[in-house]
Structures are given as C-alpha cells and as structure tokens.
C-alpha positions as CSV (number, residue, x, y, z in Angstrom):
1,M,-7.7,-26.9,-25.0
2,K,-4.1,-26.1,-24.9
3,K,-4.8,-22.4,-25.0
4,I,-7.2,-22.7,-22.1
5,S,-4.6,-24.5,-20.0
6,V,-2.0,-21.9,-20.8
7,F,-4.4,-19.1,-19.9
8,L,-5.4,-20.8,-16.6
9,V,-1.7,-21.2,-15.6
10,L,-1.0,-17.6,-16.4
11,A,-4.1,-16.4,-14.6
12,L,-3.2,-18.5,-11.5
13,S,0.4,-17.2,-11.6
14,F,-0.8,-13.6,-11.7
15,W,-3.2,-14.3,-8.8
16,A,-0.5,-15.9,-6.8
17,L,1.9,-13.0,-7.3
18,N,-0.8,-10.5,-6.2
19,A,-1.8,-12.6,-3.2
20,Q,1.8,-12.3,-2.0
21,Q,1.4,-8.6,-1.6
22,A,-0.9,-8.9,1.5
23,C,0.5,-8.3,4.9
24,D,1.9,-11.7,5.9
25,P,3.4,-11.8,9.4
26,A,5.5,-14.9,8.5
27,K,7.3,-12.8,6.0
28,E,7.6,-9.8,8.2
29,K,10.5,-10.7,10.5
30,A,12.1,-7.4,11.4
31,N,15.7,-7.0,10.6
32,K,18.1,-4.1,10.4
33,K,17.1,-3.4,6.8
34,N,13.3,-3.1,7.3
35,S,12.8,-2.1,11.0
36,A,11.3,1.3,11.6
37,K,13.5,2.6,14.4
38,S,12.2,6.2,14.1
39,S,8.8,7.6,13.5
40,T,10.2,9.8,10.6
41,G,12.8,9.5,8.0
42,N,13.6,7.5,4.9
43,F,12.4,3.9,4.6
44,G,13.3,1.5,1.8
45,A,15.2,2.8,-1.2
46,T,16.6,6.3,-0.8
47,I,14.3,8.8,-2.6
48,T,14.0,12.5,-2.9
49,K,11.0,14.8,-2.7
50,D,11.7,16.3,-6.1
51,G,8.9,16.0,-8.7
52,A,6.4,14.5,-6.3
53,V,2.7,15.0,-7.3
54,D,-0.1,15.2,-4.8
55,V,-1.6,11.7,-4.3
56,K,-5.1,13.3,-4.7
57,T,-4.4,13.7,-8.4
58,L,-3.7,10.0,-9.0
59,P,-7.3,8.7,-9.7
60,E,-7.8,11.3,-12.5
61,A,-4.2,10.8,-13.8
62,L,-4.7,7.0,-14.0
63,K,-8.1,7.0,-15.8
64,G,-7.8,4.7,-18.7
65,K,-4.3,3.5,-17.7
66,P,-3.5,0.3,-16.0
67,S,-0.5,1.7,-14.1
68,A,2.0,4.4,-13.8
69,N,5.5,4.8,-12.3
70,V,5.2,7.9,-10.2
71,K,6.5,9.9,-7.1
72,I,3.7,11.0,-4.8
73,K,3.2,13.1,-1.7
74,G,0.3,13.3,0.7
75,D,-1.1,12.6,4.1
76,V,-0.8,9.2,5.9
77,V,-4.3,8.1,7.1
78,A,-3.1,5.0,8.9
79,A,-0.4,2.3,9.1
80,C,-0.5,-1.4,9.7
81,Q,-0.6,-1.8,13.5
82,V,1.0,-5.3,13.3
83,K,4.4,-4.4,11.8
84,G,4.0,-1.3,9.6
85,C,3.8,-3.4,6.4
86,W,1.3,-1.0,4.7
87,M,-0.1,2.5,5.0
88,T,-3.0,4.3,3.6
89,A,-3.1,7.7,2.0
90,D,-5.9,10.2,1.8
91,L,-7.2,10.7,-1.8
92,G,-9.3,13.7,-0.7
93,N,-12.6,12.3,-2.0
94,G,-13.6,10.2,1.0
95,E,-11.4,7.4,-0.3
96,S,-8.0,6.2,0.6
97,M,-5.2,4.3,-1.3
98,R,-3.2,1.4,0.2
99,I,0.5,1.7,-0.1
100,R,2.5,-1.5,0.2
101,F,6.2,-1.9,0.2
102,K,8.2,-3.8,-2.5
103,D,9.3,-7.3,-1.6
104,Y,8.5,-6.7,2.2
105,G,12.0,-5.0,2.0
106,F,11.0,-2.3,4.6
107,F,8.2,-1.2,6.9
108,V,7.1,2.2,8.1
109,P,6.4,3.3,11.7
110,K,3.1,2.1,13.2
111,D,2.6,5.8,14.3
112,A,2.9,7.1,10.8
113,G,-0.8,8.1,10.7
114,G,-1.3,11.9,10.6
115,K,2.1,12.5,9.1
116,D,3.2,13.7,5.7
117,F,4.8,11.2,3.2
118,Y,6.6,11.0,-0.1
119,A,6.7,7.7,-2.0
120,Q,8.2,6.5,-5.2
121,G,6.8,3.4,-7.0
122,V,4.0,2.1,-9.2
123,A,0.4,3.1,-8.9
124,S,-2.2,0.7,-10.4
125,W,-5.8,-0.4,-10.3
126,D,-6.3,-3.7,-8.5
127,T,-9.2,-5.8,-7.3
128,T,-8.7,-6.5,-3.5
129,S,-10.3,-9.7,-2.4
130,V,-12.7,-10.0,0.6
131,A,-10.1,-12.1,2.4
132,E,-7.4,-9.3,1.9
133,L,-9.8,-6.5,2.9
134,R,-10.7,-8.4,6.1
135,H,-7.0,-9.0,6.8
136,Y,-6.2,-5.3,6.4
137,A,-9.2,-4.4,8.6
138,E,-7.8,-6.8,11.2
139,D,-4.3,-5.3,10.9
140,A,-5.9,-1.9,11.4
141,G,-7.5,-3.0,14.7
142,K,-11.1,-3.1,13.5
143,S,-13.7,-5.0,15.5
144,K,-14.9,-8.4,14.6
145,E,-18.3,-7.0,13.6
146,E,-16.7,-4.4,11.3
147,I,-14.6,-7.2,9.7
148,E,-17.6,-9.4,9.1
149,K,-19.5,-6.6,7.3
150,I,-16.9,-6.8,4.5
151,K,-18.7,-8.9,1.9
152,D,-17.6,-7.7,-1.5
153,P,-14.2,-7.3,-3.3
154,K,-13.1,-3.8,-4.1
155,V,-11.5,-2.4,-7.3
156,E,-9.2,0.3,-6.0
157,L,-6.1,2.3,-6.6
158,V,-3.0,0.8,-4.9
159,F,0.6,1.8,-4.8
160,L,3.7,-0.4,-4.5
161,A,6.5,1.7,-3.1
162,E,10.2,1.1,-3.4
163,G,11.0,4.0,-1.1
164,V,9.2,6.3,1.4
165,I,9.9,9.4,3.3
166,I,7.8,10.1,6.5
167,E,7.8,13.6,8.0
168,E,6.0,15.4,10.8
169,K,3.0,17.3,9.6
170,K,4.0,20.8,8.3
171,K,2.4,23.6,10.3
172,Q,0.3,25.8,8.2
C-alpha cells in the first residue's frame, strides 16, 4: 500500500509539472525580460546558430529515446496569438512540433509564423491532453467547431526551449 501511495504522489507531481507548461495567461504578464519588441532577434537565453540540426530530423533521431538536449533550426508554422507563449515548427511530414519556452521566461513575436528559427533546449515525447490541445487551438484562433472536434489526447514530439533566434525567411 505504501508503494502505491508513493507512486501516486510521484505520478501526480509529474502530471502537475507538465500541466504548468500550457499557455497560462495569468503567468504571462509581459515584462522587459520576456516581451517581444521586435519580430526578429534573440529571445530568452542568448544562443548561437552553430551546430543546429534541421528540426525535420528530430522524429527519427529520437526514436527509442525519451528526450535529447539539442539545438534545432527550421520554419515557424505559427505562434500563440495571445502572448507568443509557444510556436510550432514544421516537421516536414505533415506534422508540426510545439515549442514552449522555459519557465515562461520569454515569448516570441506573434507574427513569427513563416519565419526561420533556431532554438536550443530539450526535445521529448509527451502526451498532450485534450484540454491542452483545445487550449492551444483557442490560442491559435481556431473556431469553436474546430476546437470541439478535438476528442483524443495526442502523443507528440515537443520542445522546451531555453533560447530562440527568429529571422526573416532566407530568399532562395
């Protein structure tokens, strides 16, 4: 019985820590440290572009691994339209990956969609609850009908960034 109680406490603690990562407007009070004043530049911890791998390689690189500390680069699909508290990256296979920001310490510009990015942090597999998926859909400006269609949790690749660089799309 004692082992079950310890397990339940640990499981609830882990769940509570994961739940804190959702976009929470109460925690998202803009300040000098985390406000996105420009649509490009460095956000969060100062990082470099050196050694960044294409985000499209992450699903294969993380097969069989729970997580990896990595620097990535890619295309921003969209950013949270409430405060810039998350963004999504194109994985190139019809899927996208949500990138959140460590400790709500910074936000990215709401107009980051369509731009290039570099990010340093931890990639991991996570189950996103229906409530979180609906919340993200609401943040993205989806219709009530689209939000209500979300019925199942989703196991997906996520990224917790400590620093991000946003750049205008390079002309090819």
